[in-house]
C-alpha positions in Angstrom: 5.1 -20.9 11.1 7.7 -21.2 13.9 9.2 -18.4 15.9 12.4 -18.1 13.9 10.6 -18.2 10.5 8.2 -15.5 11.7 11.1 -13.3 12.8 12.8 -13.7 9.5 9.7 -12.8 7.5 8.9 -9.9 9.8 12.5 -8.5 9.4 12.2 -8.7 5.6 8.7 -7.2 5.3 7.7 -5.0 8.2 9.5 -1.8 7.5 8.2 -1.4 3.9 4.7 -2.7 4.8 4.6 -0.1 7.5 5.6 2.7 5.3 3.0 1.7 2.8 0.3 1.7 5.5 1.4 5.1 6.7 1.3 6.4 3.2 -2.2 5.0 2.6 -3.7 6.0 5.9 -1.7 9.1 6.9 -2.0 8.0 10.5 1.1 6.2 12.0 -0.6 4.9 15.1 -3.4 3.4 12.9 -0.8 2.1 10.5 0.8 0.4 13.4 -2.4 -1.2 14.5 -3.1 -2.5 11.0 0.4 -3.8 10.6 0.1 -5.8 13.7 -3.3 -7.2 12.6 -1.7 -8.1 9.3 1.0 -10.1 11.0 -1.6 -11.7 13.4 -3.6 -12.8 10.4 -0.4 -14.2 8.8 0.3 -16.3 11.9 -3.3 -17.6 11.7 -3.1 -18.4 8.0 -2.4 -21.8 6.7 0.6 -20.9 4.5 2.6 -24.1 4.5 5.4 -24.2 2.1 5.0 -20.5 1.2 8.0 -18.6 -0.1 8.8 -15.0 0.9 7.1 -13.7 -2.2 3.9 -15.4 -1.5 4.0 -14.3 2.1 4.7 -10.7 1.1 1.7 -10.9 -1.4 -0.4 -12.2 1.5 0.6 -9.4 3.8 -0.1 -6.7 1.2 -3.4 -8.3 0.2 -4.3 -8.4 4.0 -3.2 -4.7 4.4 -5.3 -3.6 1.5 -8.3 -5.5 3.0 -7.7 -3.9 6.4 -7.5 -0.4 4.8 -10.8 -1.0 3.0 -12.4 -2.3 6.2 -11.1 0.8 8.0 -12.6 3.0 5.3 -15.9 1.3 5.5 -15.9 1.8 9.3 -15.2 5.5 8.9 -18.1 5.8 6.4 -20.5 4.2 8.9 -19.4 6.5 11.6 -19.9 9.6 9.3 -23.4 8.4 8.5 -24.2 7.8 12.1 -22.8 11.3 13.3 -24.0 13.1 10.2 -21.1 15.4 10.5 -17.9 16.0 8.6 -15.0 13.9 9.6 -12.0 15.4 11.2 -9.1 16.0 8.8 -6.6 13.2 8.8 -3.1 14.1 9.9 -0.5 14.1 7.1 2.6 12.1 7.7 5.0 12.0 4.7 6.5 8.7 3.8 10.3 8.8 4.6 11.2 7.7 1.1 9.5 10.6 -0.6 9.8 14.4 -0.2 6.9 16.3 1.1 6.2 17.6 -2.4 6.3 14.2 -4.0 4.0 12.8 -1.2 1.5 15.4 -2.0 1.6 14.5 -5.7 1.5 10.8 -4.9 -1.6 11.3 -2.8 -3.5 12.6 -5.9 -3.4 9.0 -7.3 -6.2 6.6 -6.5 -5.4 4.1 -3.6 -5.1 1.2 -6.1 -2.7 3.2 -8.3 -0.7 4.1 -5.2 -0.5 0.5 -4.3 0.5 -0.6 -7.9 3.3 2.0 -8.0 4.5 1.2 -4.5 4.6 -2.5 -5.0 6.3 -2.2 -8.4 8.9 0.6 -7.7 9.4 0.6 -4.0 9.0 -3.0 -3.2 10.3 -4.2 -6.6 7.5 -6.8 -6.8 7.0 -8.8 -9.9 3.8 -8.6 -11.9 2.8 -12.0 -10.6 3.3 -10.8 -7.0 1.4 -7.5 -7.6 -1.4 -9.6 -9.2 -1.7 -11.8 -6.1 -1.5 -8.9 -3.7 -4.2 -6.8 -5.5 -6.3 -9.8 -6.7 -6.1 -8.9 -10.4 -5.0 -10.9 -13.4 -1.2 -10.8 -14.1 -1.9 -9.4 -17.6 -4.0 -6.7 -15.9 -1.0 -5.5 -13.9 0.7 -4.4 -17.1 -2.2 -2.3 -18.2 -2.9 -0.9 -14.7 0.7 0.1 -14.2 0.8 1.8 -17.6 -2.3 3.8 -16.6 -0.9 4.6 -13.1 2.4 5.7 -14.6 0.5 7.9 -17.2 -1.6 9.5 -14.4 1.5 10.2 -12.4 3.2 11.7 -15.4 0.1 14.0 -16.0 0.2 15.0 -12.4 3.9 15.9 -12.5 3.4 17.8 -15.8 0.5 19.8 -14.2 2.9 20.8 -11.5 5.6 21.9 -13.9 7.8 18.9 -14.1 8.6 17.8 -17.6 8.7 14.0 -17.8 11.5 14.3 -20.5 13.8 15.8 -17.8 14.1 12.4 -16.2 15.7 10.8 -19.2 
């Protein structure tokens, strides 16, 4: 990938990928580190003739892998220290209110990723399947379940899903 192509890809993807990482990690400096690592891996990848959708899927797949790696590293540190981890700072995503962020955080990370990719990024089921390494037909089921879980969370907090219609 040449410099101009990389700049174009970065301009199209970095802001939302960073927002997703901040949402998942609740740590903007760490999110910035993982964002940089995702783009470094993109530059090293052999993605000849890849379109922007394939590149975006690659970036999200890489980001999810980096988040998982980070989580495993934290678990190893906790086991070695045999103490409780420090609480993670909370940094709300700019696209969501603080209240909505708290409710969104009640979803499992995979459900967060599904809803984020589908409704914030506007990714197709095919793109989501590629990013999360699941079958395309599984995306429909997983999104249905994630929406259902979010609806139950909202109902438990006094919001009637029928109000949105």
